[in-house]
Each structure stands twice: as C-alpha cells, then as structure tokens.
N, CA, C and O of each residue as an XYZ file, in Angstrom:
632
protein
N      18.247     10.799     16.202
C      18.047      9.879     14.732
C      19.566      9.777     14.415
O      20.455     10.423     13.860
N      19.357      8.537     15.115
C      20.646      7.999     14.018
C      20.298      7.098     12.841
O      19.279      6.413     12.759
N      21.657      7.222     11.586
C      21.195      6.401      9.942
C      22.128      6.447     10.129
O      22.861      7.416     10.332
N      22.491      4.391     10.077
C      23.719      3.605      9.374
C      24.191      3.617      8.215
O      23.880      2.604      7.589
N      24.795      4.312      7.675
C      25.146      4.128      6.283
C      26.314      3.264      6.040
O      27.422      3.613      6.448
N      26.136      2.133      5.385
C      27.249      1.068      4.765
C      27.217      1.084      3.506
O      26.134      1.108      2.921
N      28.319      1.074      2.886
C      28.730      0.123      1.568
C      29.559     -0.971      1.614
O      30.025     -1.496      2.626
N      29.784     -1.418     -0.002
C      30.579     -2.709      0.204
C      30.899     -2.986     -0.899
O      30.199     -3.281     -1.868
N      32.533     -2.859     -0.738
C      33.600     -2.486     -2.321
C      33.864     -4.181     -2.215
O      34.089     -4.791     -1.170
N      33.827     -4.419     -2.772
C      34.767     -6.031     -3.007
C      34.651     -6.430     -1.476
O      35.698     -6.035     -0.963
N      33.799     -7.075     -0.441
C      34.142     -7.775      0.914
C      34.693     -6.428      2.081
O      34.820     -6.486      3.304
N      34.892     -5.475      1.297
C      35.563     -4.728      2.403
C      34.269     -3.657      2.865
O      34.023     -2.489      2.562
N      33.728     -4.445      3.557
C      31.736     -3.599      3.770
C      32.649     -3.133      5.360
O      33.439     -3.709      6.107
N      31.766     -1.304      5.284
C      32.227     -0.426      6.350
C      31.047      0.090      6.514
O      30.032     -0.251      5.907
N      31.142      0.978      7.387
C      29.691      1.415      8.195
C      29.805      2.887      8.880
O      30.515      3.168      9.845
N      29.225      3.476      8.397
C      29.548      5.269      9.094
C      28.224      5.153     10.186
O      27.459      4.246      9.861
N      27.936      5.681     11.054
C      27.097      5.870     11.924
C      26.557      7.593     11.633
O      27.562      8.169     11.215
N      25.775      8.258     11.675
C      25.050      9.423     11.161
C      24.007      9.928     12.156
O      22.884      9.448     12.305
N      24.556     11.009     12.847
C      23.536     11.456     13.388
C      23.083     12.638     13.239
O      23.718     13.693     13.253
N      21.897     12.458     13.084
C      21.107     14.056     12.292
C      21.382     15.114     13.246
O      21.619     14.806     14.414
N      21.377     16.198     12.918
C      21.391     17.622     13.539
C      19.925     17.957     13.403
O      19.248     17.826     12.382
N      19.431     18.523     14.879
C      17.902     18.925     14.957
C      17.078     19.100     14.093
O      15.985     18.542     13.999
N      17.767     20.269     13.060
C      16.715     20.683     11.912
C      16.729     19.563     10.861
O      15.937     19.584      9.919
N      17.950     18.240     11.085
C      17.620     17.614      9.787
C      16.503     16.580     10.385
O      15.940     15.881      9.543
N      16.155     16.424     11.648
C      15.048     15.600     12.443
C      13.601     15.997     11.481
O      12.890     15.374     10.692
N      13.634     17.531     12.100
C      12.908     18.308     11.766
C      12.214     17.989     10.715
O      10.996     17.840     10.615
N      13.389     17.848      9.595
C      13.073     17.993      7.959
C      12.361     16.817      7.652
O      11.388     16.624      6.923
N      13.212     15.885      8.531
C      12.744     14.319      8.066
C      11.530     14.265      8.856
O      10.632     13.680      8.251
N      11.324     14.529      9.583
C       9.963     13.900     10.492
C       8.497     14.472      9.780
O       7.424     13.875      9.701
N       8.879     15.950      9.260
C       7.936     16.777      8.421
C       7.757     16.087      7.160
O       6.647     16.175      6.636
N       8.689     15.397      6.568
C       8.258     14.644      5.466
C       7.914     13.651      5.509
O       7.681     13.301      4.352
N       7.668     12.731      6.315
C       7.156     11.747      7.231
C       5.345     11.896      7.043
O       4.473     11.269      6.441
N       5.421     13.405      8.159
C       4.334     13.383      8.139
C       3.397     13.393      6.823
O       2.350     12.751      6.745
N       3.838     14.084      5.962
C       3.609     14.885      4.480
C       3.056     13.705      3.513
O       2.110     13.582      2.734
N       3.973     13.020      3.898
C       3.647     11.149      2.766
C       2.805     10.346      3.829
O       2.298      9.333      3.347
N       2.521     10.574      5.238
C       1.591      9.955      6.020
C       0.141     10.296      5.929
O      -0.868      9.596      6.017
N       0.390     12.025      5.656
C      -1.200     12.507      5.402
C      -1.740     12.205      4.144
O      -2.869     11.774      3.910
N      -0.728     12.500      3.257
C      -0.753     12.162      2.004
C      -1.532     10.574      2.061
O      -2.736     10.433      1.843
N      -0.696      9.564      2.361
C      -1.618      7.907      2.362
C      -3.082      8.083      2.647
O      -4.088      7.779      2.006
N      -2.806      8.931      4.322
C      -4.478      9.165      4.645
C      -5.500      9.291      3.836
O      -6.311      8.412      3.545
N      -5.465     10.579      3.402
C      -5.947     11.323      2.458
C      -6.469     10.054      1.212
O      -7.476      9.348      1.160
N      -5.421     10.165      0.422
C      -5.459      8.874     -0.363
C      -6.648      7.874      0.004
O      -7.747      7.856     -0.549
N      -6.222      7.050      1.034
C      -7.303      5.682      1.946
C      -8.222      6.340      2.423
O      -8.603      5.544      3.281
N      -9.097      7.501      2.548
C     -10.141      8.221      2.391
C     -10.708      8.186      1.379
O     -11.815      7.694      1.163
N      -9.926      8.763      0.577
C     -10.558      8.378     -0.648
C     -10.888      7.145     -1.856
O     -11.710      7.059     -2.769
N     -10.220      6.607     -1.540
C     -10.181      5.159     -1.921
C     -11.275      4.299     -1.354
O     -12.038      3.494     -1.887
N     -11.116      4.727     -0.049
C     -12.089      3.594      0.762
C     -13.670      3.927      0.637
O     -14.532      3.067      0.817
N     -14.039      5.708      0.199
C     -15.236      5.624      0.320
C     -15.385      5.754     -1.211
O     -16.361      6.420     -1.557
N     -14.778      5.359     -1.985
C     -15.243      5.228     -3.663
C     -15.583      3.231     -3.241
O     -16.667      2.665     -3.102
N     -14.713      2.880     -3.186
C     -15.192      1.433     -3.197
C     -16.315      1.087     -1.960
O     -16.838     -0.026     -2.002
N     -16.643      1.889     -1.010
C     -17.988      1.050     -0.275
C     -19.076      1.989     -1.256
O     -20.145      1.423     -1.485
N     -18.928      3.131     -1.748
C     -19.877      3.318     -2.836
C     -20.209      2.446     -4.040
O     -21.260      2.393     -4.678
N     -19.101      1.790     -4.200
C     -19.177      1.039     -5.384
C     -19.722     -0.433     -4.882
O     -20.518     -1.074     -5.568
N     -19.241     -0.886     -3.679
C     -19.585     -1.820     -3.124
C     -21.269     -2.107     -2.660
O     -21.788     -3.216     -2.535
N     -22.021     -0.579     -2.423
C     -23.776     -0.726     -2.652
C     -24.080     -0.888     -3.486
O     -25.094     -1.585     -3.524
N     -23.482     -0.399     -4.884
C     -24.289     -0.329     -6.096
C     -23.649     -1.479     -7.180
O     -24.055     -1.916     -8.257
N     -22.935     -1.639     -6.688
C     -22.250     -2.771     -7.951
C     -23.346     -4.277     -7.721
O     -23.933     -4.381     -6.644
N     -23.487     -5.089     -8.530
C     -24.090     -6.291     -8.037
C     -22.955     -7.165     -8.149
O     -21.895     -7.125     -8.774
N     -23.708     -8.272     -7.046
C     -22.285     -9.547     -6.405
C     -22.445    -10.865     -8.043
O     -23.411    -11.037     -8.786
N     -21.386    -11.379     -8.054
C     -21.404    -12.279     -9.093
C     -20.283    -13.108     -8.543
O     -19.385    -12.779     -7.768
N     -20.553    -14.340     -9.160
C     -19.257    -15.188     -8.897
C     -18.514    -15.694    -10.242
O     -19.109    -16.370    -11.082
N     -16.844    -15.214    -10.401
C     -16.238    -15.824    -11.657
C     -15.171    -16.698    -11.555
O     -15.491    -17.286    -10.521
N     -14.391    -17.067    -11.818
C     -13.489    -18.448    -12.203
C     -12.298    -17.515    -12.405
O     -12.182    -16.409    -12.933
N     -11.016    -18.782    -11.483
C      -9.842    -18.635    -11.856
C      -9.836    -18.958    -13.220
O     -10.509    -19.987    -13.269
N      -9.486    -18.692    -14.305
C      -8.799    -19.009    -15.298
C      -7.154    -18.939    -15.477
O      -6.523    -19.791    -16.103
N      -6.544    -17.757    -14.810
C      -5.235    -18.035    -15.209
C      -4.350    -17.444    -14.386
O      -4.811    -17.197    -13.272
N      -2.986    -17.069    -14.608
C      -2.470    -16.301    -13.567
C      -1.445    -15.436    -14.523
O      -1.046    -15.832    -15.619
N      -1.024    -13.937    -13.791
C      -0.444    -13.105    -13.785
C       0.826    -13.080    -13.294
O       0.891    -13.431    -12.116
N       2.110    -12.707    -13.936
C       3.517    -13.240    -13.055
C       3.741    -11.989    -13.267
O       3.204    -11.378    -14.191
N       4.748    -11.343    -12.245
C       5.520    -10.114    -11.809
C       6.868    -10.805    -12.159
O       6.850    -11.955    -12.600
N       7.795    -10.275    -12.012
C       8.890    -10.413    -12.257
C       9.868    -11.265    -10.991
O      11.074    -11.479    -11.113
N       9.278    -11.550    -10.146
C       9.923    -12.507     -8.813
C       9.140    -13.799     -9.196
O       9.741    -14.755     -8.707
N       7.977    -14.219     -9.916
C       7.569    -15.122    -10.643
C       6.326    -15.163     -9.338
O       5.787    -16.267     -9.410
N       5.755    -14.393     -8.278
C       4.517    -14.296     -7.863
C       3.044    -14.188     -8.711
O       3.021    -13.734     -9.855
N       2.463    -14.412     -8.381
C       1.680    -14.736     -9.580
C       0.092    -14.024     -8.655
O      -0.201    -14.092     -7.461
N      -0.462    -13.543     -9.527
C      -1.992    -12.598     -9.150
C      -3.030    -13.363    -10.298
O      -2.659    -13.549    -11.457
N      -4.512    -13.815     -9.746
C      -5.233    -14.728    -10.384
C      -6.084    -14.036    -11.235
O      -6.833    -13.232    -10.681
N      -6.149    -14.130    -12.277
C      -7.160    -13.314    -13.702
C      -8.366    -14.601    -13.283
O      -8.176    -15.811    -13.166
N      -9.666    -13.779    -13.117
C     -10.669    -14.430    -13.038
C     -11.765    -13.758    -14.300
O     -11.598    -12.640    -14.787
N     -13.050    -14.838    -14.739
C     -13.191    -14.617    -15.490
C     -15.047    -14.539    -15.383
O     -15.653    -15.368    -14.704
N     -15.419    -13.974    -15.775
C     -16.981    -13.899    -15.426
C     -17.867    -13.376    -16.268
O     -17.450    -12.703    -17.210
N     -19.167    -13.573    -16.097
C     -20.056    -13.765    -17.408
C     -21.565    -12.503    -17.211
O     -22.316    -12.370    -16.244
N     -21.558    -12.101    -17.925
C     -22.818    -10.804    -17.496
C     -23.256    -10.622    -18.718
O     -22.608    -10.260    -19.700
N     -24.888    -11.001    -18.604
C     -25.601    -10.944    -19.943
C     -24.741    -11.544    -21.012
O     -24.363    -11.011    -22.056
N     -24.470    -12.909    -20.505
C     -23.618    -13.481    -22.227
C     -22.202    -12.642    -22.558
O     -21.504    -12.896    -23.539
N     -21.960    -11.809    -21.773
C     -20.238    -11.514    -22.133
C     -19.310    -12.011    -20.952
O     -19.399    -11.919    -19.728
N     -18.549    -12.476    -21.657
C     -17.563    -12.836    -20.699
C     -16.138    -11.101    -20.669
O     -15.521    -10.461    -21.521
N     -16.272    -11.081    -19.234
C     -15.120    -10.476    -18.813
C     -13.947    -11.092    -18.152
O     -13.926    -12.169    -17.558
N     -12.854    -10.156    -18.361
C     -11.871    -10.822    -16.923
C     -11.245     -9.514    -16.119
O     -11.242     -8.397    -16.636
N     -10.774     -9.746    -14.945
C     -10.197     -9.195    -13.981
C      -8.919     -9.356    -13.432
O      -8.623    -10.356    -12.778
N      -8.308     -8.632    -13.607
C      -6.795     -9.684    -12.723
C      -6.703     -9.287    -11.503
O      -7.310     -8.249    -11.238
N      -6.160     -9.767    -10.722
C      -6.219     -8.899     -9.068
C      -4.797     -8.297     -9.138
O      -3.926     -8.537     -9.974
N      -4.739     -7.129     -7.654
C      -3.534     -6.476     -7.885
C      -2.704     -7.445     -6.288
O      -1.831     -7.058     -5.511
N      -3.171     -8.240     -6.327
C      -2.540     -8.892     -4.855
C      -1.373    -10.250     -5.988
O      -1.970    -10.838     -6.890
N      -0.241    -10.482     -5.830
C       0.746    -11.101     -6.009
C       0.839    -11.957     -5.309
O       0.905    -11.531     -4.156
N       0.896    -13.301     -5.378
C       1.250    -14.440     -4.109
C       2.176    -15.526     -4.916
O       2.211    -15.652     -6.140
N       3.086    -16.453     -3.731
C       2.996    -17.574     -4.202
C       2.396    -18.597     -4.248
O       2.654    -19.557     -4.974
N       1.489    -18.488     -3.439
C       0.226    -19.210     -3.067
C      -1.204    -18.742     -3.403
O      -2.164    -18.567     -2.652
N      -1.063    -18.562     -4.950
C      -2.762    -18.052     -4.812
C      -3.890    -19.045     -5.220
O      -3.736    -20.189     -4.794
N      -4.629    -18.884     -5.722
C      -5.830    -19.631     -5.534
C      -5.939    -20.387     -6.912
O      -5.660    -19.995     -8.045
N      -6.534    -21.840     -6.372
C      -6.049    -22.774     -8.130
C      -7.187    -21.920     -9.301
O      -8.206    -21.232     -9.252
N      -6.363    -22.418    -10.189
C      -7.214    -22.345    -11.626
C      -8.632    -23.397    -10.984
O      -8.512    -24.416    -10.303
N      -9.718    -22.857    -11.387
C     -10.608    -23.061    -11.523
C     -11.845    -22.679    -10.227
O     -13.074    -22.687    -10.303
N     -11.056    -22.403     -9.227
C     -11.622    -21.925     -7.657
C     -12.582    -20.858     -8.554
O     -12.449    -20.456     -9.710
N     -13.891    -20.493     -7.240
C     -14.209    -19.675     -7.851
C     -14.227    -18.389     -6.743
O     -13.898    -18.564     -5.569
N     -14.630    -17.158     -7.240
C     -14.085    -15.937     -6.725
C     -15.313    -14.665     -6.517
O     -15.960    -14.323     -7.506
N     -15.539    -14.081     -5.309
C     -16.241    -13.517     -5.597
C     -16.087    -12.053     -5.996
O     -15.259    -11.352     -5.415
N     -17.004    -11.479     -7.151
C     -16.377    -10.004     -7.431
C     -18.034     -9.037     -7.307
O     -19.015     -9.632     -6.861
N     -18.122     -7.884     -7.651
C     -18.837     -7.168     -7.845
C     -18.612     -6.297     -9.139
O     -17.524     -5.762     -9.358
N     -19.748     -6.173    -10.031
C     -19.645     -5.588    -11.276
C     -20.617     -4.371    -11.272
O     -21.586     -4.401    -10.514
N     -20.367     -3.141    -12.211
C     -20.991     -2.176    -12.480
C     -22.091     -2.176    -13.406
O     -21.943     -1.938    -14.605
N     -23.405     -2.491    -12.759
C     -24.526     -2.760    -13.860
C     -24.192     -2.211    -15.379
O     -24.289     -2.782    -16.466
N     -23.791     -0.969    -15.054
C     -24.263      0.009    -16.163
C     -23.030     -0.203    -17.324
O     -23.112     -0.011    -18.537
N     -21.798     -0.691    -16.484
C     -20.651     -0.928    -17.077
C     -19.755     -2.443    -16.610
O     -18.842     -2.435    -15.785
N     -20.175     -3.501    -17.225
C     -19.565     -4.335    -16.868
C     -18.709     -4.839    -16.348
O     -18.628     -5.498    -15.311
N     -17.705     -4.388    -17.418
C     -16.348     -4.501    -17.341
C     -15.827     -4.222    -16.326
O     -14.779     -4.854    -16.189
N     -16.196     -3.127    -14.981
C     -15.910     -2.013    -14.268
C     -16.415     -3.374    -13.198
O     -17.521     -3.902    -13.083
N     -15.177     -3.647    -12.542
C     -15.856     -4.877    -11.206
C     -14.377     -4.535    -10.294
O     -13.244     -4.229    -10.664
N     -14.935     -4.728     -9.065
C     -14.362     -4.806     -7.766
C     -14.118     -6.406     -7.636
O     -14.282     -7.393     -8.352
N     -13.586     -6.093     -6.191
C     -13.043     -7.735     -5.637
C     -14.081     -7.128     -4.261
O     -14.065     -5.962     -3.866
N     -14.805     -8.057     -3.781
C     -15.347     -8.525     -2.709
C     -14.373     -8.008     -1.319
O     -14.545     -7.101     -0.505
N     -13.544     -8.800     -1.443
C     -12.034     -8.765     -0.437
C     -11.299     -7.903     -0.588
O     -10.295     -8.212     -1.231
N     -11.369     -6.842     -0.236
C     -10.036     -5.742     -0.761
C      -9.140     -5.400      0.033
O      -9.354     -4.397      0.714
N      -8.161     -5.958      0.152
C      -7.392     -5.996      1.295
C      -6.183     -4.798      1.703
O      -5.345     -4.812      2.604
N      -6.557     -3.470      0.331
C      -6.093     -2.262      0.630
C      -6.800     -1.568      1.520
O      -6.243     -0.716      2.212
N      -8.323     -1.872      1.647
C      -9.056     -0.742      2.119
C      -8.277     -0.873      3.766
O      -8.604      0.015      4.554
N      -7.399     -1.814      4.213
C      -7.044     -2.134      5.748
C      -5.611     -1.302      5.522
O      -5.177     -0.460      6.309
N      -4.946     -1.735      4.233
C      -3.798     -1.522      4.305
C      -2.833     -0.193      3.771
O      -1.626     -0.044      3.581
N      -4.091      0.718      3.635
C      -3.101      2.048      3.228
C      -3.493      3.011      4.453
O      -2.736      3.961      4.658
N      -4.503      2.862      5.204
C      -4.675      3.745      6.321
C      -4.095      3.259      7.755
O      -4.391      3.643      8.886
N      -3.093      2.204      7.283
C      -2.770      1.792      8.357
C      -1.274      2.423      8.232
O      -0.726      2.946      9.203
N      -0.760      2.344      7.158
C       0.543      3.002      6.562
C       0.560      4.280      6.444
O       1.565      4.787      5.945
N      -0.312      4.947      6.780
C      -0.461      6.542      6.576
C      -0.451      6.856      7.887
O       0.184      7.870      8.178
N      -1.220      5.997      9.153
C      -1.628      6.298     10.097
C       0.370      6.182     10.725
O       0.971      7.120     11.249
N       1.026      4.633     10.409
C       2.509      4.940     10.736
C       3.303      5.635     10.462
O       4.185      5.837     11.296
N       3.348      6.216      9.365
C       3.949      7.244      8.593
C       3.444      8.975      9.633
O       4.114      9.744     10.322
N       2.523      8.951      9.383
C       2.352     10.291     10.276
C       2.465     10.155     12.307
O       2.876     10.919     13.181
N       1.889      8.847     12.306
C       2.778      8.783     13.976
C       4.120      8.768     13.926
O       4.540      9.118     15.029
N       5.387      8.427     12.852
C       6.463      8.111     13.198
C       6.930      9.410     13.117
O       7.645      9.802     14.039
N       6.590     10.394     11.916
C       6.943     11.766     11.277
C       6.723     12.956     12.833
O       7.435     13.872     13.244
N       5.402     12.373     13.345
C       5.220     13.098     14.361
C       6.206     13.311     15.453
O       6.642     14.341     15.968
N       6.479     11.807     15.703
C       7.230     12.021     16.968
C       8.853     12.147     16.612
O       9.636     12.219     17.559
N       9.101     12.160     15.940
C      10.327     12.419     15.187
C      10.910     13.789     15.350
O      12.038     14.142     15.695
N       9.697     14.560     14.964
C       9.533     16.240     14.595
C       9.485     16.420     15.959
O      10.501     17.054     16.243
N       8.727     16.159     17.138
C       8.513     16.686     18.394
C       9.845     16.366     19.096
O      10.480     17.207     19.732
N      10.210     15.109     18.932
C      11.787     15.216     19.733
C      13.021     16.050     18.842
O      14.068     16.448     19.353
N      12.723     16.181     17.698
C      13.818     17.288     17.567
C      13.528     18.696     17.833
O      14.421     19.514     18.052
N      12.355     18.965     17.815
C      11.914     20.334     18.538
C      12.371     20.427     19.754
O      13.099     21.360     20.093
N      11.960     19.363     20.651
C      12.383     18.893     22.075
C      14.190     19.556     22.076
O      14.571     20.484     22.790
N      14.936     18.895     21.230
C      16.103     19.246     21.318
C      16.476     20.313     21.058
O      17.523     20.696     21.579
N      15.722     21.210     20.123
C      16.398     22.365     19.381
C      16.058     23.618     20.984
O      16.673     24.654     21.236
N      15.157     23.133     21.598
C      14.374     23.865     22.818
C      15.542     23.849     23.470
O      16.148     24.914     23.584
N      16.104     22.601     24.045
C      16.959     22.437     25.279
C      18.415     22.990     24.703
O      19.368     23.143     25.466
N      18.480     23.224     23.535
C      19.873     23.938     22.734
C      20.831     22.457     22.625
O      22.043     22.318     22.788
N      20.248     21.895     22.439
C      21.175     20.281     21.662
C      21.517     20.436     20.558
O      20.740     20.656     19.628
N      22.317     20.378     20.497
C      22.542     20.667     18.851
C      22.209     19.251     17.899
O      21.703     19.284     16.777
N      22.629     18.001     18.647
C      22.613     16.816     17.708
C      21.057     16.179     18.373
O      20.513     16.659     19.368
N      20.574     15.128     17.652
C      19.306     14.444     18.201
C      20.101     13.102     18.665
O      19.491     12.177     19.201
C-alpha cells in the first residue's frame, strides 16, 4: 500500500510517498474491516426498523413548505402534513442544490399512535449504508490478505 502525503507551505508543494510495512497494512486492513462490519450491522438494524415502520405506518401526502439550509448553501425540504386536524413538519436528511419546489407534494408515512413520527416513503439511506459497509469490508479484507501474504513471503514492505 502506498500513501501519498503532501503539504503546501506557501506554494512550495511537496509530496512524499510512504510505503506501508506489512504489519501496518494488516492493522489498516483490519480497521477498514471493523468499520465496514459496523456499517453493515447499523445498515441491517436501520433497514429492518424502516421496513417494520413501512408496514405499520399510514401513508399521507405532504407539501414542501420551506427549505433548511446547510453551511454550503445546499437545501433540504421541509414538508408539512396534517393528521386529525393537527399540522406536523418533517425535515429531509438529504441536502441538494436542486430540491423539490415549494408547494410540491411528497409522500410520507406516519405512526398512527404518534403522528409526529414519520418516515419518507423513498429513503435512499437503505441503499447507501450497505453499499459503503460492503465496500469498506471488501477493501479492508483485500488489504489485510495482501499484507498477510507479504508477511508469509518474507517481504518487509507491501
């Protein structure tokens, strides 16, 4: 494994290539595997919770009423929906430079026992978390295996 370390001291940019030793590659790989497995476990819990809610919550149509801005100027939609004459708001977790327009309709599902608790009917985190968890686990496993092979072959560096 090669790591390129660079610094820039007032336009005098210098880079150094650092070659990991085998034991460092093993530790680095194991760290990636641990993070990947943790992401996968979290993803399974999140997806199962979402699926359970998706089956029991009731669908409703809300309207985009405003935006929540992050520090970079990206916007998340704020959706209002009504249940039994009461108005509730939900802020999206997804920030974008091109969100849905104010006044557009959005599908939600709410908890009949607690209408303030709502989920999005299209939640992309159900795809993103397992993908990142799988990638981290795979990359970590490959790095670890490669480092172990280097150790067994008697090679000091990866």
